N, C-alpha and C positions, 0 to 999 in steps of 0.2 A: 273309760277312753273319753280324752278330752274328745268334743264334738260329736260326740255320735248319738243317736235318739233314743230318746228313752220311752216316750209314751207314742200311740198309734199314728196320733197329731203329726210329730215329729218326723216319724218314718215317711207320712205321704208328702209331708211340705220336701222333705230333704228327694224323695222319687219326685215331685215335678217340678225341683228347682235341678238336679242333677240331668233331667231325660227329656220331660218334655216344655219345658220352659225353652231350651236350646230351639229347638223345632218349633213353635210355638208361641212368639215372647207377643208382648203387651207394647204398640207401639202407635202412636196417634192414635191414641184410643180404643184402639181396636188390636183384637189379638189376629196375630200374623194376617198384618194386611196386607189388600190387594196391589198389587205391583203393576205397572204394564208400560213398557215403551211407548211415550208419546211420538217423538221427533226424532230421528238422526240427521244431524245436521254436519253437511260439512261447508258450508259458504253462506253469508251471513246475510243475502236472504231469506234463507230459509227456517231464521229463528224463529220459533215460534213470538203470537203474540202474550203479553206479561196478562197473564188470567186466572194465574196460583202463585203464591211464595214461593221463592224456591232459593233455595243452598245448594252452591256450589262446592264438588270436590274436586281439589287440583293438588298436585303432589309430583314427585321424580318419578320416570316409569317405573312399573313393577313395584310401589309403595306400598300396591295394595288397595289402592283406589273403588274397584269395581266389589271385591269382595267384602269391604266394608256395607258398601250398598245396599248388598244379597244381605248380609248379615241383617244391618239394623229390620230389613220386615220377614228374616226368616225363610227366607225363598232361594233359587238360583236361579234366578231373572236374566242377568247380566252374566255376560260372557269373561271370563277368565284365562288366563293363561301364565303360564312364570317366563314366558316371550317376553321382553322389553315392550313396549310402542305395539302392542295387539289394540289397544282402544283409541282410532283414530280421525273421531269425530266427535262432536258434543252428542251427547248421550239423556233427551230426558224423560227420568221417568214420572210416572203418576204413582203416585203414595195413595194408599185408603181408596173404601167405595162408598160412600163418594171422594172421588179425590179430595185433598185437603192439604198438600203440598208436593211440589216438586224436585225432587234431587237430578241434580246435571251434575253427571261423571264427567269430565274434560279428559281430554289426553294428555299423557302423561309430562313433564319436562326431563330434558338431561338427556343422557344416553339410552337411544332405540335402536333395533334391526330395521331400519326405515332409510331411505334418502333423507339430503339435507331441504332438497326442495320440497318432500312431503312433509319433515317435520316444520319447516320455515313459514307454510303454508296454517299447519293447525295452532301453529304456534300465536300466529297472529289471530284466527280465528278466538284461540281462547281471549287474547286480550282486551282483542275485542270486547266480546261478549262482557268479561268481568270490568267493563271501562265504561259501560252503556247500559247495565241494565238498572231499568229502576224497581222493581221486586224482588232484588237478590238481595236477601236476608242478613246473608251471613257467608264466608268462605272458608271453609276446612281445608289447612292446611296441612295435606298429611306426609309424615316427615318416618324415614324409616329409622328403628331403633336403632338398629346396628349401626347405623351411618350417622345418624346423627343429623343436625342443622349443616349443610351444605352451602356451597356458592348459589347455587341455582335457585335455592330454597329462601337465601336473604333477598335474593335480587324480585322472586316472585313477590314478597313481604313488603319490602321496597314498593316495587306496582302499587300495591296493594293501598299502601299509606299515600303511597302520591292521588292516587282519584277519592281516597275519603269510601273506599269499602271496608268494611267491617269484616273482622277474619279473626281466626280463635286456631291452635295449634293443634294438631293431634299426634299422637304416638302407636304407629302399627307398629305390630310383631313385638311385642313386649314378651312376648312367651320366647322367644329365641335366644334372648340372655339371661344370665345368671344374675336374679335377685340384687345383689352387691353391687353388678356392674352395669346394672338399668338403672337402679339408687343414683351413680356418678355421674352417669349417663346423662338424665331427668336435673340433676346440679346443674350441671355444664348449661344444658340449654337455655333451663331457666335463665339463669345468669345473663345470657345473649341476649336473651328475648328483653331482658327490664334492660340492659347497655343500651342495645342497639335502635329497640323499637319502642314505641308507646300507644299505639294503637290496637294492640290485641282486648277484644270485648271479654272475651273471657279466660278461665284460668287454661291450663294447658292438661288433656285428655289424655292418660297413657292407657292403650288397649291391646287387645290381642282378638283380630274376627273369629279367628279359626278357632280358638279356645273357647270362646265367649265371654269374655274377661274383662271388666271395664264400660262394655257397652250400653250399658241400659244410661250410665251416667250421661252419655250422649242422645240416646234415646228422648230422656227428661227437657235437653237442649232443645234437644229440633221439637218439641213437641209445642214448644212456646211460639213457632212461628205456624205453626198449621192454620187456613183458615175458618174460623169462625162461621159457619153454614147458618146459622138464627141468629137473628134480631127482632126486636120488637120496637115498632112501629107504631105509634095512634094504639098504646098496649093490644096490639096487634103483634103476633108474634110471624114472623117474614122467613122464605127460607131464601139465602144467597146463593147463588150459581158459583159465583167467581169474584175477584178482585173488582173486577169492573162493576159488577152489579153493585157490588159495597159501597166504592167511590158515589154513582149514581143515587145511593138511598142517603148517603150523609150530607148532598149538593141540594137533595131534596129538602130534607129536615134545615139543614143554613135555611137557604132560602124560604120557607115557612116562619122561620125563628124574625126573620129579618124585616118580612112581614106584620110579623105579630108587635114588633118593638114600632114601626110607624105608625100602628093604630092608635 
């Protein structure tokens, strides 16, 4: 049978791939990394200082943002719901132990079972965060494979391009479409992105969080943004606490080079 395991090593590998790997994924160079809610932000003044590299997750309501955050770490810390609009604030998730990156789960745009005033408040807060965050490395724009790129998705991408924010499209719930329909949908979406927008940083990533398909590709992308907590200064390895400490070390090194050049 094609694809059937032949040796004991093959059987062990397939057992790990199909079972344990789904529950204990490798992410940020850690096995099933620690995931903790750092802050639940409902107002501008509550936004925490930029101490870790951040990746924001945006998309229409009920497109799978919270589910994806859980799947990346192999945990179920973030509350999920089938009801659109269940996330009503900015959720800052510290990932790793020690933390090396922050995933920010933003409220969904579009339809939600909430009042107009409430939706306007969290939309304004989300747009303020996206346009003013200095340590924001990338914005993942999640698009439901069943719906494709809708007008609200295009407006969000246009907003990100206007403010020079790096973005990348992630197509979710791909397991709910038949392969031939999915292939057509991805081709159409790619054509729209190529003709209407020019600021995409990486290729479109199709995946299914529940079926654990395509998530590893996204983990590799996010792994490149994590904070490297070790650096070498004067031949001595030092440990960095956060991005502010890393900037301080760089300033000290530049000052030493300037003083050496004057001599």
